[in-house]
Every structure is written in C-alpha cells, then in structure tokens.
C-alpha positions in Angstrom: -14.4 31.5 2.3 -10.6 30.4 1.7 -8.8 28.4 4.5 -5.2 29.5 5.3 -2.3 27.1 4.9 -2.2 26.3 8.7 -6.1 25.3 8.4 -5.3 23.2 5.5 -2.4 21.5 7.4 -4.5 20.8 10.4 -7.1 18.9 8.4 -4.4 16.9 6.5 -4.4 13.3 7.6 -1.4 10.9 7.1 -0.9 7.3 7.5 1.9 6.5 10.1 4.4 5.7 7.3 3.6 9.1 5.8 3.7 10.8 9.1 7.1 9.2 9.9 8.6 10.6 6.5 7.2 14.0 7.1 8.6 14.0 10.4 12.1 13.1 9.3 11.9 15.7 6.5 11.3 18.4 9.4 14.2 17.2 11.4 16.8 16.6 9.0 16.0 19.0 6.0 15.3 17.9 2.3 18.9 18.6 1.1 20.5 16.3 3.7 22.2 13.0 3.0 20.1 11.3 5.1 16.8 12.4 3.5 18.3 11.3 0.0 18.5 8.0 1.4 15.1 8.0 2.6 13.7 9.1 -0.6 15.3 6.0 -2.2 13.8 3.7 0.5 10.6 4.9 -0.2 10.8 3.5 -3.9 12.0 0.3 -2.5 9.1 0.1 0.0 6.4 0.6 -2.9 8.4 -2.0 -4.8 7.9 -4.4 -2.1 4.3 -3.7 -1.7 3.8 -4.4 -5.4 5.5 -7.5 -5.2 3.2 -8.7 -2.4 0.5 -7.6 -4.6 1.8 -9.6 -7.5 2.2 -12.8 -5.6 -1.4 -12.4 -4.3 -2.6 -11.9 -8.0 -0.8 -15.0 -8.9 -2.0 -17.3 -6.1 -5.6 -16.2 -7.0 -5.3 -16.9 -10.7 -3.6 -20.4 -10.2 -6.5 -21.1 -7.6 -9.0 -20.5 -10.3 -12.5 -19.0 -10.3 -14.5 -20.0 -7.4 -16.7 -22.7 -8.3 -14.9 -24.2 -10.9 -13.7 -27.3 -9.1 -17.1 -28.2 -7.8 -19.3 -30.1 -9.8 -22.8 -31.6 -9.0 -23.2 -35.2 -9.0 -26.2 -37.2 -9.3 -27.2 -39.3 -6.4 -30.1 -42.1 -7.0 -32.6 -42.0 -4.3 -34.6 -45.2 -3.4 
C-alpha cells in the first residue's frame, strides 16, 4: 500500500532547528533574499558544530587513553 505525500509529511520528524528552517521557508519562499541568507547560515552552523567536535577530539587525544597514567605500585606488607 502506498502512502500519499500528505501521509508521508505527517510522519516526518524534524529537530527544532530543522523545523525552524522549514517554517521560514514556507513563510518567505525559497527565492527570497532572506532565505538565501538562511541557507548560508546553515553552513556556518554546521561549521560551528564541526569545530566543537574537533576541539573535543583534540582534548581526548591530549588526555590519552584511560589507564595510561595509572600504574600499580608494589607495597610491602609486614
């Protein structure tokens, strides 16, 4: 059984940011200058996320693997 487009849209789940951009697209239209700025801002948003991920990777790599710094020490018991 095939679904109609309206049924498919009813089942689509968007994150809040995606919903925000979709609502803006409906309100302003794809050909508006406003929407062109919004498309460019999406790229900047994703670049920002990428920089956060890169910083986190560097921090983990500098910290080293867990357990590298801990060494067992021999203790004499009387």
